[in-house]
C-alpha positions as CSV (number, residue, x, y, z in Angstrom):
1,X,111.3,-85.6,-3.2
2,X,112.3,-83.2,-6.0
3,X,108.8,-83.6,-7.5
4,X,107.2,-82.7,-4.2
5,X,109.4,-79.5,-3.8
6,X,108.6,-78.5,-7.4
7,X,104.9,-79.1,-6.8
8,X,105.0,-77.0,-3.6
9,X,106.9,-74.2,-5.3
10,X,104.5,-74.2,-8.3
11,X,101.6,-74.1,-5.9
12,X,103.0,-71.1,-4.1
13,X,103.8,-69.2,-7.3
14,X,100.3,-70.0,-8.6
15,X,98.8,-68.8,-5.3
16,X,100.8,-65.6,-5.4
17,X,99.6,-64.9,-9.0
18,X,96.0,-65.5,-7.9
19,X,96.4,-63.1,-4.9
20,X,97.6,-60.3,-7.2
21,X,94.1,-60.3,-8.7
22,X,92.7,-59.4,-5.3
23,X,92.7,-56.0,-3.6
24,X,95.6,-55.0,-1.4
25,X,93.8,-55.6,1.9
26,X,92.5,-59.0,1.0
27,X,96.0,-60.0,-0.2
28,X,97.6,-58.8,3.0
29,X,95.0,-60.5,5.2
30,X,95.7,-63.8,3.4
31,X,99.5,-63.3,4.1
32,X,98.8,-62.8,7.8
33,X,96.6,-65.9,8.0
34,X,99.3,-68.0,6.2
35,X,102.0,-66.6,8.5
36,X,100.3,-68.3,11.5
37,X,100.7,-71.7,9.9
38,X,103.8,-71.6,7.7
39,X,106.3,-68.8,8.2
40,X,108.5,-69.8,5.3
41,X,105.6,-70.0,2.8
42,X,104.3,-66.7,4.1
43,X,107.7,-65.0,3.4
44,X,107.5,-66.2,-0.2
45,X,104.0,-64.8,-0.5
46,X,105.0,-61.5,1.2
47,X,107.8,-61.1,-1.3
48,X,105.5,-61.8,-4.2
49,X,103.0,-59.3,-3.0
50,X,105.7,-56.7,-2.4
51,X,107.0,-57.1,-6.0
52,X,103.5,-56.8,-7.3
53,X,103.2,-53.4,-5.7
54,X,101.0,-54.3,-2.7
55,X,101.3,-51.2,-0.3
56,X,100.6,-53.2,2.9
57,X,103.2,-55.8,2.0
58,X,105.7,-53.0,1.3
59,X,105.0,-51.5,4.8
60,X,105.3,-55.0,6.4
61,X,108.8,-55.4,4.8
62,X,109.8,-51.9,6.1
63,X,108.8,-52.8,9.6
64,X,110.3,-56.2,9.6
65,X,113.7,-55.0,8.3
66,X,113.9,-51.6,10.0
67,X,116.9,-52.6,12.2
68,X,118.7,-54.1,9.3
69,X,117.8,-51.2,7.0
70,X,120.9,-51.5,4.9
71,X,119.1,-54.2,3.0
72,X,116.4,-51.7,2.0
73,X,117.2,-49.2,-0.8
74,X,116.0,-45.5,-0.6
75,X,113.7,-46.1,-3.6
76,X,111.8,-48.7,-1.5
77,X,111.4,-46.1,1.3
78,X,110.2,-43.5,-1.3
79,X,107.5,-46.0,-2.4
80,X,106.4,-46.6,1.2
81,X,106.2,-42.9,1.9
82,X,103.4,-42.7,-0.8
83,X,101.4,-45.0,1.5
84,X,101.9,-42.6,4.4
85,X,104.4,-45.0,6.1
86,X,105.9,-42.9,8.9
87,X,108.7,-45.4,9.6
88,X,109.9,-45.1,6.0
89,X,109.8,-41.3,6.3
90,X,111.9,-41.3,9.4
91,X,114.4,-43.8,8.0
92,X,114.8,-41.9,4.8
93,X,115.3,-38.7,6.8
94,X,118.0,-40.4,8.7
95,X,119.7,-41.5,5.5
96,X,119.6,-38.0,4.1
97,X,120.9,-36.5,7.4
98,X,123.9,-38.8,7.4
99,X,124.7,-39.2,3.8
100,X,123.6,-36.1,1.9
101,X,123.3,-32.4,2.2
102,X,119.6,-32.3,1.5
103,X,118.8,-30.8,4.9
104,X,115.5,-29.3,3.9
105,X,114.4,-32.7,2.8
106,X,115.5,-34.1,6.2
107,X,113.3,-31.6,8.1
108,X,110.4,-32.1,5.7
109,X,110.4,-35.9,6.1
110,X,110.8,-35.7,9.9
111,X,107.8,-33.2,10.1
112,X,105.7,-35.5,7.9
113,X,106.4,-38.5,10.1
114,X,105.9,-36.5,13.3
115,X,102.5,-35.4,12.1
116,X,101.7,-39.1,11.7
117,X,102.6,-39.5,15.4
118,X,106.1,-41.0,14.9
119,X,107.9,-40.3,18.2
120,X,111.4,-40.9,16.9
121,X,110.7,-38.2,14.3
122,X,109.5,-35.8,17.0
123,X,112.7,-36.4,19.1
124,X,114.9,-36.0,16.0
125,X,113.3,-32.6,15.3
126,X,113.7,-31.6,19.0
127,X,117.4,-32.6,18.8
128,X,118.0,-30.8,15.5
129,X,116.4,-27.5,16.6
130,X,118.0,-27.7,20.1
131,X,121.6,-28.2,18.8
132,X,121.3,-26.3,15.5
133,X,123.0,-29.2,13.8
134,X,121.7,-28.8,10.2
135,X,119.5,-25.7,10.8
136,X,119.5,-22.6,12.9
137,X,118.8,-23.2,16.6
138,X,115.2,-22.8,17.5
139,X,114.4,-23.5,21.2
140,X,110.7,-23.0,20.7
141,X,110.5,-25.6,18.0
142,X,112.7,-27.9,20.0
143,X,110.4,-27.6,23.1
144,X,107.3,-28.0,20.9
145,X,108.4,-31.4,19.6
146,X,109.7,-32.6,23.0
147,X,106.3,-31.7,24.5
148,X,104.5,-33.5,21.6
149,X,106.6,-36.6,22.3
150,X,105.8,-36.5,26.0
151,X,102.1,-36.5,25.2
152,X,102.5,-40.0,23.7
153,X,105.1,-41.3,26.1
154,X,105.5,-40.1,29.8
155,X,109.1,-41.4,29.7
156,X,110.0,-38.2,27.7
157,X,108.5,-35.7,30.2
158,X,112.0,-35.3,31.8
159,X,113.1,-33.6,28.6
160,X,110.9,-30.6,29.5
161,X,112.2,-29.9,33.1
162,X,115.2,-27.7,32.1
163,X,113.0,-25.7,29.7
164,X,110.4,-25.0,32.4
165,X,113.0,-24.3,35.1
166,X,115.0,-21.8,33.0
167,X,112.4,-20.6,30.5
168,X,114.1,-22.1,27.4
169,X,111.8,-22.3,24.4
170,X,108.7,-21.7,26.6
171,X,107.6,-19.5,29.5
172,X,109.4,-20.3,32.8
173,X,107.1,-22.4,35.0
174,X,108.3,-23.8,38.2
175,X,104.9,-25.4,38.7
176,X,105.2,-27.4,35.6
177,X,108.8,-28.3,36.4
178,X,107.7,-29.4,39.9
179,X,104.9,-31.5,38.4
180,X,107.3,-33.5,36.2
181,X,109.8,-34.0,39.0
182,X,107.0,-35.2,41.3
183,X,105.8,-37.6,38.6
184,X,109.4,-38.8,38.1
185,X,109.7,-39.3,41.9
186,X,106.5,-41.4,42.1
187,X,107.6,-43.4,39.0
188,X,111.0,-44.1,40.5
189,X,109.5,-45.3,43.8
190,X,107.3,-47.8,41.8
191,X,110.5,-49.2,40.3
192,X,112.1,-49.8,43.7
193,X,110.5,-53.2,44.3
194,X,113.6,-55.4,44.5
195,X,116.1,-53.4,46.5
196,X,119.0,-55.7,45.7
197,X,119.3,-55.2,42.0
198,X,121.8,-52.9,40.2
199,X,118.8,-51.1,38.5
200,X,117.3,-50.3,41.8
201,X,120.6,-49.0,43.1
202,X,120.5,-46.5,40.3
203,X,116.8,-45.8,41.1
204,X,117.6,-45.0,44.7
205,X,120.2,-42.4,43.6
206,X,117.7,-40.9,41.2
207,X,115.1,-40.9,44.0
208,X,117.3,-38.9,46.2
209,X,118.1,-36.5,43.4
210,X,114.4,-35.9,42.7
211,X,113.6,-35.6,46.4
212,X,116.2,-32.8,46.7
213,X,114.9,-31.1,43.5
214,X,111.3,-31.1,45.0
215,X,112.5,-29.7,48.3
216,X,114.3,-26.9,46.5
217,X,111.3,-26.0,44.3
218,X,109.0,-26.1,47.3
219,X,111.0,-23.2,48.8
220,X,110.2,-21.2,45.7
221,X,106.5,-22.1,45.4
222,X,103.5,-21.3,47.6
223,X,101.5,-24.1,49.1
224,X,98.7,-23.4,46.5
225,X,101.2,-23.7,43.7
226,X,102.6,-27.0,45.0
227,X,99.1,-28.4,45.3
228,X,98.4,-27.3,41.7
229,X,101.6,-29.0,40.5
230,X,100.8,-32.2,42.3
231,X,97.4,-32.3,40.5
232,X,99.2,-32.0,37.2
233,X,101.5,-34.8,38.4
234,X,98.5,-37.0,39.1
235,X,97.4,-36.6,35.5
236,X,100.8,-37.8,34.3
237,X,100.5,-40.8,36.6
238,X,97.1,-41.6,35.1
239,X,98.7,-41.3,31.6
240,X,101.5,-43.6,32.6
241,X,99.1,-46.4,33.8
242,X,97.0,-45.9,30.6
243,X,100.1,-46.4,28.6
244,X,100.7,-49.7,30.4
245,X,97.1,-50.8,29.8
246,X,97.3,-49.9,26.1
247,X,100.5,-51.9,25.8
248,X,98.8,-54.9,27.3
249,X,95.7,-54.6,25.1
250,X,97.7,-53.8,22.0
251,X,96.0,-50.4,21.5
252,X,99.3,-48.5,21.8
253,X,101.3,-47.8,18.7
254,X,104.7,-49.5,18.8
255,X,107.7,-47.1,18.9
256,X,110.1,-48.2,16.2
257,X,113.6,-47.0,17.0
């Protein structure tokens, strides 16, 4: 039995050394193929590729261990950032935000990640600029990043309603506020399929709140403006269904929290 274990270990090590002679993409593809057949062996190979400096293996380890990130040292994130890993940028920004006073670095990393379409980075920038936690308050910047996040995920549209209603960080626009409330109302109705669950009890309360919001705004808008707002809402609904389709087909980028 010991001889078999030694032979397998030797084979894996030899295989790993052979893979280091291949380019990064070929190495990583080999790991993904092995993962389908033998998870334990694939982990050994992934570790070997990571230590050999394979950028894709490095990114894989970052994604796999994101929620247990205390096992990953900042230097590893720094290496991953050189491969344009937006998750590593966001995680390192979080570390600096909590543990150091390098606030310029925090903003720089979040912006880098946000430009690579990292939604968590966008929301982090929106929070920082809105609250003025580590930098001077900037409602315009906060609104900009909230809006950017909502372009990727309709679930964040509700972050914009207060800004549109009161003109915070953007021009006041009751039409845009109405459009979002109308979308939220339609979305909530879609959730109310099983009326007996606790979730739907909450949804019904939200539905009534949104219905009252829409009625109030309708007293302040003309019929033409309400029609315009509902056309915008229809686009949000289309976006929502496109997000569902992209999730099913795997086209949609996963949000790593």
